[in-house]
TORBARO-274819 format. One record per residue: residue in one letter; x, y, z of N, C-alpha, C in turn. Coordinates in nm, 3 decimals, padded with zeros to 5 digits. Example, Ala and Ser with C-alpha at 12.3 -4.5 7.8 and 13.67 -1.06 7.14 Angstrom:
<recs>
REC   resn       nc1       nc2       nc3      cac1      cac2      cac3       cc1       cc2       cc3
REC      a    01.319   -00.569    00.780    01.230   -00.450    00.780    01.320   -00.330    00.780
REC      s    01.285   -00.225    00.708    01.367   -00.106    00.714    01.290    00.003    00.787
</recs>
This chain:
<recs>
REC   resn       nc1       nc2       nc3      cac1      cac2      cac3       cc1       cc2       cc3
REC      q    12.005    09.507    11.658    11.876    09.474    11.540    11.787    09.444    11.613
REC      i    11.696    09.502    11.571    11.579    09.464    11.663    11.502    09.364    11.546
REC      e    11.449    09.279    11.609    11.387    09.135    11.539    11.232    09.109    11.615
REC      l    11.133    09.099    11.550    11.018    09.048    11.574    10.972    08.887    11.609
REC      t    10.957    08.837    11.671    10.940    08.725    11.658    10.804    08.672    11.677
REC      e    10.721    08.576    11.585    10.589    08.604    11.615    10.584    08.428    11.669
REC      s    10.474    08.385    11.773    10.453    08.223    11.788    10.309    08.261    11.790
REC      g    10.274    08.081    11.814    10.151    08.041    11.862    10.066    08.056    11.711
REC      g    10.088    07.994    11.665    10.041    07.976    11.489    10.005    07.800    11.510
REC      g    09.956    07.747    11.446    09.905    07.601    11.464    09.793    07.609    11.351
REC      s    09.684    07.505    11.391    09.581    07.438    11.320    09.494    07.433    11.417
REC      g    09.370    07.482    11.373    09.265    07.509    11.485    09.122    07.462    11.375
REC      q    09.012    07.425    11.415    08.909    07.414    11.382    08.783    07.539    11.359
REC      t    08.714    07.549    11.273    08.624    07.644    11.267    08.525    07.643    11.395
REC      g    08.539    07.764    11.407    08.459    07.813    11.575    08.581    07.792    11.713
REC      g    08.692    07.745    11.681    08.780    07.797    11.731    08.846    07.842    11.776
REC      t    08.955    07.862    11.868    09.041    07.998    11.938    09.189    07.930    11.875
REC      l    09.295    08.079    11.851    09.417    08.040    11.856    09.478    08.170    11.889
REC      r    09.569    08.212    11.976    09.638    08.322    12.042    09.763    08.353    11.968
REC      l    09.787    08.448    11.907    09.908    08.495    11.857    10.006    08.558    11.911
REC      s    10.139    08.581    11.915    10.244    08.665    12.034    10.347    08.686    11.908
REC      c    10.379    08.798    11.944    10.511    08.900    11.903    10.593    08.949    12.001
REC      a    10.734    08.872    12.011    10.762    08.945    12.076    10.901    08.999    12.012
REC      n    10.981    09.072    12.093    11.082    09.172    12.023    11.210    09.153    12.126
REC      n    11.351    09.154    12.098    11.457    09.173    12.129    11.515    09.284    12.198
REC      g    11.427    09.369    12.191    11.505    09.488    12.262    11.391    09.631    12.246
REC      y    11.468    09.698    12.306    11.331    09.857    12.315    11.373    09.911    12.175
REC      f    11.293    09.966    12.113    11.275    10.051    12.014    11.159    10.105    11.980
REC      p    11.138    10.261    11.955    11.034    10.376    11.961    10.948    10.310    11.841
REC      r    10.828    10.325    11.891    10.702    10.270    11.788    10.596    10.377    11.809
REC      s    10.523    10.395    11.752    10.376    10.444    11.727    10.261    10.328    11.715
REC      c    10.268    10.236    11.665    10.190    10.162    11.636    10.230    10.015    11.607
REC      m    10.173    09.918    11.673    10.232    09.791    11.567    10.074    09.686    11.523
REC      a    10.085    09.609    11.442    09.964    09.567    11.375    10.048    09.412    11.318
REC      w    09.914    09.344    11.316    09.913    09.216    11.255    09.819    09.209    11.123
REC      f    09.936    09.135    11.049    09.887    09.124    10.859    09.899    08.997    10.865
REC      r    09.809    08.940    10.721    09.803    08.844    10.712    09.840    08.788    10.560
REC      q    09.891    08.672    10.527    09.869    08.693    10.384    09.817    08.507    10.380
REC      a    09.728    08.462    10.244    09.632    08.341    10.233    09.747    08.354    10.092
REC      p    09.786    08.204    10.074    09.833    08.153    09.956    09.745    08.244    09.839
REC      g    09.829    08.242    09.745    09.748    08.295    09.635    09.707    08.450    09.638
REC      k    09.718    08.518    09.761    09.669    08.648    09.771    09.763    08.762    09.829
REC      e    09.754    08.889    09.820    09.842    08.969    09.856    09.807    08.980    10.041
REC      r    09.880    09.039    10.076    09.903    09.055    10.204    09.801    09.179    10.277
REC      e    09.720    09.178    10.367    09.638    09.244    10.392    09.659    09.285    10.589
REC      g    09.637    09.398    10.565    09.641    09.411    10.770    09.496    09.360    10.806
REC      v    09.481    09.328    10.909    09.374    09.278    10.985    09.357    09.351    11.122
REC      a    09.467    09.391    11.200    09.451    09.469    11.303    09.540    09.539    11.334
REC      l    09.519    09.669    11.411    09.641    09.763    11.477    09.594    09.828    11.612
REC      i    09.718    09.860    11.698    09.713    09.931    11.773    09.796    10.043    11.787
REC      y    09.733    10.140    11.832    09.845    10.262    11.834    09.883    10.250    11.991
REC      t    10.067    10.245    11.984    10.081    10.197    12.118    10.070    10.277    12.234
REC      g    10.045    10.446    12.251    10.020    10.529    12.302    09.909    10.538    12.394
REC      a    09.823    10.571    12.304    09.673    10.546    12.351    09.635    10.429    12.380
REC      g    09.658    10.319    12.328    09.617    10.179    12.295    09.497    10.123    12.182
REC      n    09.453    10.270    12.184    09.332    10.289    12.035    09.368    10.131    11.975
REC      t    09.275    10.101    11.879    09.266    09.973    11.776    09.166    09.970    11.706
REC      l    09.249    09.900    11.614    09.133    09.899    11.465    09.141    09.742    11.401
REC      y    09.032    09.708    11.336    09.028    09.593    11.277    08.961    09.591    11.149
REC      a    09.044    09.543    11.058    08.943    09.449    10.913    08.847    09.438    10.939
REC      d    08.706    09.503    10.880    08.606    09.382    10.900    08.542    09.265    10.887
REC      s    08.645    09.164    10.806    08.660    09.060    10.812    08.680    08.985    10.962
REC      v    08.759    09.047    11.037    08.747    09.005    11.161    08.717    09.105    11.302
REC      e    08.658    09.201    11.291    08.605    09.290    11.379    08.513    09.174    11.450
REC      g    08.517    09.195    11.593    08.431    09.084    11.651    08.456    08.967    11.691
REC      r    08.574    08.937    11.631    08.634    08.792    11.643    08.798    08.785    11.705
REC      f    08.908    08.912    11.630    09.002    08.877    11.669    09.043    09.005    11.771
REC      t    09.116    09.025    11.904    09.155    09.126    11.967    09.294    09.167    11.958
REC      i    09.342    09.286    11.894    09.469    09.250    11.904    09.539    09.382    12.069
REC      s    09.593    09.311    12.141    09.654    09.371    12.257    09.800    09.388    12.238
REC      q    09.832    09.487    12.363    09.980    09.494    12.382    10.032    09.464    12.564
REC      d    10.075    09.380    12.597    10.129    09.350    12.719    10.261    09.415    12.739
REC      k    10.246    09.546    12.828    10.363    09.650    12.823    10.450    09.563    12.908
REC      a    10.400    09.523    13.011    10.519    09.422    13.093    10.626    09.379    13.042
REC      t    10.599    09.299    12.948    10.656    09.176    12.860    10.708    09.270    12.721
REC      d    10.643    09.377    12.704    10.651    09.429    12.569    10.673    09.323    12.412
REC      t    10.502    09.267    12.453    10.458    09.153    12.382    10.354    09.195    12.305
REC      l    10.314    09.185    12.196    10.206    09.200    12.105    10.106    09.076    12.087
REC      h    09.976    09.064    12.127    09.916    08.978    12.120    09.767    08.978    11.991
REC      l    09.738    08.884    11.951    09.670    08.871    11.855    09.581    08.764    11.925
REC      q    09.458    08.755    12.002    09.355    08.674    12.000    09.259    08.598    11.897
REC      m    09.276    08.534    11.860    09.153    08.489    11.727    09.078    08.384    11.790
REC      n    08.932    08.419    11.794    08.843    08.401    11.842    08.739    08.342    11.703
REC      s    08.633    08.218    11.726    08.528    08.222    11.637    08.599    08.201    11.489
REC      l    08.702    08.079    11.494    08.818    08.084    11.355    08.694    08.037    11.261
REC      i    08.776    08.074    11.119    08.725    08.037    11.027    08.775    07.991    10.908
REC      p    08.744    07.887    10.820    08.874    07.828    10.724    08.954    08.005    10.632
REC      e    08.872    08.105    10.616    08.919    08.200    10.551    09.019    08.278    10.658
REC      d    09.044    08.225    10.788    09.140    08.278    10.837    09.270    08.228    10.801
REC      t    09.268    08.125    10.740    09.364    08.041    10.710    09.492    08.112    10.624
REC      a    09.614    08.130    10.702    09.701    08.244    10.619    09.854    08.243    10.702
REC      t    09.948    08.305    10.627    10.051    08.340    10.758    10.062    08.460    10.779
REC      y    10.065    08.479    10.958    10.004    08.603    10.998    10.154    08.685    11.032
REC      y    10.151    08.798    11.050    10.289    08.876    11.038    10.268    08.954    11.139
REC      c    10.360    09.006    11.235    10.351    09.128    11.307    10.411    09.225    11.261
REC      a    10.399    09.360    11.284    10.503    09.467    11.253    10.490    09.609    11.332
REC      a    10.589    09.653    11.317    10.593    09.792    11.432    10.616    09.922    11.368
REC      e    10.635    10.007    11.363    10.654    10.141    11.288    10.654    10.264    11.397
REC      a    10.778    10.355    11.360    10.724    10.506    11.464    10.653    10.548    11.389
REC      r    10.664    10.580    11.251    10.655    10.705    11.199    10.450    10.713    11.201
REC      i    10.387    10.760    11.239    10.247    10.796    11.266    10.219    10.785    11.125
REC      r    10.252    10.912    11.014    10.180    10.894    10.874    10.186    10.726    10.825
REC      e    10.263    10.608    10.852    10.267    10.491    10.808    10.157    10.430    10.889
REC      c    10.168    10.460    11.012    10.065    10.379    11.098    09.904    10.418    11.074
REC      n    09.919    10.552    11.019    09.750    10.570    10.969    09.748    10.527    10.808
REC      t    09.809    10.499    10.772    09.792    10.468    10.642    09.774    10.294    10.663
REC      v    09.823    10.239    10.765    09.810    10.097    10.752    09.636    10.075    10.837
REC      a    09.593    10.225    10.937    09.438    10.214    10.946    09.368    10.245    10.880
REC      r    09.399    10.344    10.793    09.300    10.340    10.644    09.263    10.233    10.557
REC      t    09.390    10.157    10.542    09.345    10.035    10.418    09.357    09.862    10.529
REC      l    09.326    09.855    10.680    09.269    09.739    10.701    09.187    09.668    10.641
REC      g    09.203    09.531    10.591    09.145    09.446    10.525    09.112    09.480    10.373
REC      t    09.224    09.553    10.329    09.214    09.592    10.195    09.379    09.530    10.109
REC      t    09.378    09.573    10.034    09.481    09.509    09.928    09.542    09.639    09.837
REC      g    09.637    09.640    09.830    09.709    09.707    09.685    09.787    09.851    09.722
REC      t    09.742    09.898    09.871    09.834    10.000    09.888    09.940    09.984    09.978
REC      p    10.079    10.011    09.923    10.211    09.990    09.977    10.187    10.040    10.134
REC      v    10.214    09.932    10.248    10.301    10.016    10.349    10.443    09.988    10.348
REC      d    10.488    10.090    10.439    10.613    10.081    10.463    10.681    10.079    10.584
REC      l    10.634    09.958    10.688    10.675    09.928    10.818    10.804    09.912    10.801
REC      r    10.862    09.970    10.929    11.015    09.934    10.950    11.027    09.793    11.006
REC      y    11.010    09.769    11.114    10.992    09.622    11.132    10.907    09.518    11.096
REC      w    10.908    09.403    11.109    10.839    09.254    11.049    10.899    09.142    11.136
REC      g    10.845    09.103    11.157    10.840    08.951    11.174    10.849    08.815    11.051
REC      q    10.877    08.714    11.108    10.939    08.631    10.987    10.770    08.525    10.951
REC      g    10.689    08.508    11.057    10.557    08.493    11.018    10.528    08.363    11.087
REC      t    10.406    08.316    11.079    10.369    08.205    11.194    10.224    08.174    11.080
REC      q    10.244    08.045    11.057    10.131    07.993    10.998    10.022    07.972    11.094
REC      v    09.909    07.990    11.044    09.789    07.939    11.094    09.673    07.908    11.015
REC      t    09.619    07.759    11.038    09.562    07.679    10.905    09.378    07.616    11.035
REC      v    09.301    07.680    10.928    09.185    07.666    11.006    09.121    07.528    10.901
REC      s    09.069    07.469    10.979    09.032    07.351    10.904    08.848    07.377    10.905
REC      s    08.769    07.306    10.861    08.630    07.293    10.863    08.570    07.199    10.894
</recs>
């Protein structure tokens, strides 16, 4: 059974940086991987996606220019570099993966929004990020 495990969360200050990682315990086919976040009392939203074949990346407007999603193919690890942190980035962050391109495209066009159901096959358990002002 494939498991995704996030790490790297913690506390940061406004203007600071954090780097999240998402490891898996075995090979599985995928067309995309993504980072989502859910703040207390809010719905989950996608913040960044990478198409794993071509390496194309997309971001929610709220993190564009501050966050970078990347994949380390040597270690099969997904990363999210978070710069210029703001308190609004406080949330639990989840990584996810999917093989079906249609579902990947749904995530891609709904980044930064809520309310659209997404059906991704693999999810991590989440890692908490807290940004203080």
